N, C-alpha and C positions, 0 to 999 in steps of 0.2 A: 505493501500500500504505501501510496506518495503522501508523503505528508509535506506541510507547503513549508520550504529553505528558508527565504527571506524574513518572512515571519518569525520563525522560531531566531535568528540569527539579529533580528530587527529589535526584538527585546532584550537579547543576550546586551546592546553595545555592542554589535558585531558589523556592522554595515554602515562603511565608508560611504560606496557607488558602485552603483547597478546598473549597467546598460537596462534602457527602455527595450520592451521587451520579453527582460532573462525570467522576470516570475508566471509568466505564461509559458515560459518554455518550458519551465520546470513542471509545472506545475499537468503537462500532459501525459508526457511518460517516464518510465527511467533514462535519466542522463548520465553522460560521460563529462567529470572537470577533471583541471588537473591543478599541483599546486607544482611550485617548485623550487627544490633543495640543497644548498653547496654545500657542497660533499669535499672541501679544505680540511675541515678535520672526519677524528674516527667516532665523533657523538656530534648531538646537539643540541643546545642549551634552551633555556625558557622560553628566547627573545623566538625561538621555531614556535613556542606551542601555542599562538596562534593562526597559524595557517594548518600546525597539526588540526586544529582543533575544531578548524573552515574544514576538513574534509571528514576527520570523525562523525561532527553534525549533518556534513552533507551524507555521508551510508546513513545515517540512524534515520533519514529522514527518505530511503527509499535507493539512492541515486551510487552511482560508481563511482567513487575516488579512485585517479590514478597518481600514485608521488613519484615526481620526476627526480630524480641527483642529476645533480648539471652534472656530467664528466666533461662534456665539452667548453660548458658556459663556464666550469672551476676551471678551466683552464685559459680563459680569458680575463674573466672579470668583471663582475657588474659595477657601473658604473656610480647608480641611484643612490645618492645617499653618500657615496662615498667619496674621501679629495686625494686619494694616490690607488695604486695596481694594487692589485695581489696578488701574491706567489703564485709560481703554478707548478701544478702535481705531474706525478709520471702517472700512465696507466695501472700500476700495480699496486698505489696508493690512494688511486680513482678507488680500484673492485675493492678496494680494503674495508676503506669508510663508506661504501655502498652498501656492504653487509652489515655492517656496525649500523647504521641506516636505517636497513630497513628491520632490524631486530628491535631496533628505539620501536618504530613506526608502530610496531606491529602490539604494542602496549593499548594502540587505541583506534588502530583497525586490522578489519577481520580479512589478512589477506589468503586463510588458509581452508575454509566451505566450501563448499561445489554452489551458494549460492548465486542469482546471475547478478549480484551487485557484490561480491568480491572486491577487493583491493586489489591493483595493480602495480604493479611499481615496474617503472622502467630506467634507461640511461639514456640521457640524448650524445652522450657519445657511440653509441653504438650506433646512429645512422648518420652520424656525421663524423665518422672517423674516416667515409672513403668517400667523400661528397670536396672534391677537387674544388681547390680557388675559381679556377675559372670557371669548372659548372653552377659553382653557386652566384659569382657577381653575374651571370651569364642566367641562368634558371630563378633566381630570385631578385637581385639586388637588382636586375632592370626597371620592375614593379615597382620599387619607392622611389621619391626623389631626396636629395641631401632636404630639398626645401623643410618638408615632411618632418625627415628625420632629426633636423636641426631647430625645428619647430618645440620637441620634447624637454619636459626643467631638467631632465639628469643630464641630456645633452647640452643647454643653454647655464644651470649650474655652472659646468667642469669650465665651460669656457668665457668666462664673463671674463670683466677685467680684476676683477678682488681672486680669483684662481690664480695662485703665483706656479699649479703645477698644470695646465691643461692640459689637453687628453690627448691619447696617444691613439692612431687608425685604430688600434686593438679593441679596445673599448668604442670606440663611435661605431665597429658596428655589430656591436653587442645585441643592439637590441636586431638587428635583423636576422641573425642565427634564435635569439629567444622565439621573435616572430614565425622564425621558420618552424622550431618545437612545435609550435600550435597551430601551422598548417599539420605539420606531419600524422601528429596525432588527431586531428581532425578525418585526418584522408583513412587511417591504420585501428585509429581506435575508434571514430564514432567520437571522437570528442569534442564536443560544442562548445564547453567554460571555460576559460581559466580564473583563477581566486588568487589572489595572494595582498600584499599592506599595496597601504594607499600609493605609497610611494614607484609601486611597480604598475600603478597606469599605462604609463605611456609607453614599457616596453608589452603589455598586454594588447594594448589598441592595435600597436604596430602588428599584433597578429592574427587581429579579427580583418587589421585591412588588407593583408596580405590571402585568406581565405574568400575575401570578397573578389577582388584583381586579379586572385590565379586559378580558383578557385570555383568562381561565382559564389560563394557558400558565404554562410551566416554563423559568426561565432558571438560567442558574448562574453563581457568581462564582471568582475566580481572582487571588488577590494572593499579590505577591511581596517579600521583605523591604525595610526601606528599610536602602541601603548604609551601611553607617557604617566609615570607617577605625583602621585600632588604634591609633596614638593619638590620635584623639577629637577631631578636629581633619574640619572638614567635606567629604564626599568631593563629587570634580567645582570646586573650587574651588583656584585657585593665588594665586597673594601677588597675581596682578593683576585679581582676580575669576573669572569663572568662565572654561572648560573650554570654546569651538567647537567644534561643529564645520566650521565654516564655516573653509577656512584665512585668509578677508579677517581674520578674528576673532582669530583664535588657529590660527597659524603652526606649521604641521605637525612643522616643528623644534618645537617647541612644548610638539608635543601630542605628542608620541613621548617627548617628557624627563619631560612628567607621570607619563607611567606608569613611564616609566624606575626615576624613584626611587620606585619603589611601596618601605613595607618588606615581607622574604622572606616577614611575617604576609596581607596586604591582597594582595601577588602568587601567593599559590598561592589565594590568594579567588578574585580579581579573573578569572584563568586559564580560570576553568572558566565565569564568567558573562559572558566579553566576548571571550572566542574561542569557534571550532566545531570544536575538538579533540577527540577522543576521550576517555572517560575514562583508555586504553591511555596513550595519547601525556600526557596530563597528568601519571600517578601516574610513567610512568619520568621527566621533566622535573623533577618534583619532587622524586625521589628523586637525581639529579643533582646538581642543588642542593645540595641536602643535604649532600654529597658537597666539592664547592669551594664557599661563600656565594656568594664575595667575587667571581668571576667574574659573577656575576648573571647565570646562564641563563636562571630562569626570566623572572623582567624585561622581558631582552632579547625573548625569543619571545613577552611578552605585549606588549611596545611597539609590535614591525615587524607581530603578525599585525593587531591594532587600528588601526595607524595604515594599513595597510592596505587596510584595509576601507572606515576613513572616507574616504583618500585617493586613493593609489593608489602602485604600482610603485614608479614613478622620483620619490616624494614620498617617500616609505620609505627610497630612495635618498640622498636629498640631506639627509634630516635623519640618518642613521648618518655619513653624509659630514660635515653639520659636528660631530656630535657627535664625533665622531675627531679632528678640527681641535683639541677643547679638553682630550680628553684619550686622545689616540695620535699618531699617527704620520701628517705628512700636511704637502704640497707646498704649494709656493705657486699651483699650478698648482690644488689642492682649493681654496685661498681663496679666489680667482679665479674659480671656476666658484660662487659663490654669488652669490644673489639679492641685490639689497641689504638685503632686509626681513632673510632667513635671518641677515644679517651682524650686524646688530644685535641679533637673538635673542643668537644664539651670544656676543656682548660685550657682550651687556645692562651695564652697572654698570661696563666699561669704563672708568678716563679717558679723558678726549678733549679735542681743544687744535686750533682752526683756523690752517689755514699757507691762504697763497695761490697763487696758481695762477700765478705769475707765478713764485715759487720754486722749484713741479717745474717749471716751464719751464728753465728754465737751472738746474738741475741743482742738490739742494740735501745739501752732505755731512753726512757721516751725526755728525756731533758736535756742529752746528746741528742737525739735527735731532732730537739724540737730549737735548740741554739748553737753548741758545739761542732757539730757536725754537717746540720742541714744548714746551719746561720738564715732562721726562719723566723726565732725570735733575736733580739740582739746581745742578751745574757742569759747562764742559767739562771738567779733571781728572777727576770720576768717571765721563763718560763714555771720555772715553781709557783708562783702571782699565781699566772694563767689556769694551774693548774687547778690552783685552789678555787679556783672564782668558777672551778668546772665549767671552763670553756674552750678546751682541748678537746677535739676529735680524730681518731684518724680511721680514716676508711668510712668517717658521718658515724662513727660512734664515739661518745663517750668514751675516755681515759680519763683514771686517776694516775697520781705519780707514782706510783712502782711499775708502770706495762713496761712491756715490752716489747720492741716491735719484731718482726722476724719471718721467716719465710712464709710464713700464716697469711701472714698483710696486704703480701703482696698482690698488685693487679697484673695481669697477663703477664705474670714472673717477670716483672723490672719496675710497678709505678707504686708508690704509697702517697695515698694522699692526708697530707694534715690540714686542718681546720681551726682557725680561731673565730669561737663567734658565727657570728651567720654566715659571713658573707670573706670573711680573707680567706684565702685557700691557698696550698704551697704542695707542691707535688716533692717527695723524694723517687730520682730515679737512679735504679743499683745498676752500676757495671760488670 
């Protein structure tokens, strides 16, 4: 059954521009639409999540999503929104990246079933690699005028007087190559729609123009707004750079924290875009959140939904456990359940000092651990006072002045977490 895709996207705030006729075209029967992904890394990042969600909603509305990995265009570099050219990749790297990207997309799209609208993955390198330059300028280039290409914002911005870099011929031809992708998919996959961010409008409409001029056909464009954060900082970036979908690049704990730390305004926007919750569910959550904003109901649900989709239920549970270690009640067993990377992520920035394995093997009395050996507190006297005040914990559990740190206290066989009061942490790393 076909559902109204444009209507679904509209209430979610995911529509920027829809070419006239596209909505009616989609309601007539199942249609194929594609979105392009840049394969310059072997992981997508959360900046790619909006186009991924476009395809996921598209499939849920009864249509066939086509994910295009830009192997050929990745070798050129898209000038849209960029101020300089990107690195060019070899074919082996591109193939590796393509497979990794497909595995990530499979969390959102059904590639495997025998459903009529099962998702398809294509790589434009497959049809561009044997296309000679002379053939391309003869069969494609002659149909689009330089005037038409120069009128695009992505070109105008790069060759304007403000741009010191200018624009290479390679990048100038990018819109023709992307336009040809649309024409190729229109002919080979009956793909009548291309979707992307609003900065892609110029490239997409070059495709619709080629379909009209070369094949006398009709292609459509649908774009979504570029995501911005309410404080003006860049969406998809943390202090450490990109927030990746690959757990080895961005741990599930850090991924969860990125969403959990959204502002109220952003969380209300993001939960519509990045989850499959219904309008009724979201409205109920927003109302609950407004009654008690300090409970962060909206941020919590957003972080849960998206972490489970990108990673897994187990990863989500571990991320919540890790978050509770800093902000809630947790035990020594909870700490020992963390893997090394998550432990380091949770206590990133906490002061550390190294102690020897022999200290632990012999048993390290708590005063030495706090002061002389560890250096968490300035003196043995301060350590004794803190212990008398009952403010010292080892691995989240209160200890007295007769406590001895031994191998049983080690987290991941190498860490001991010391704490004074609620917020002062210190890590002993055993070497």
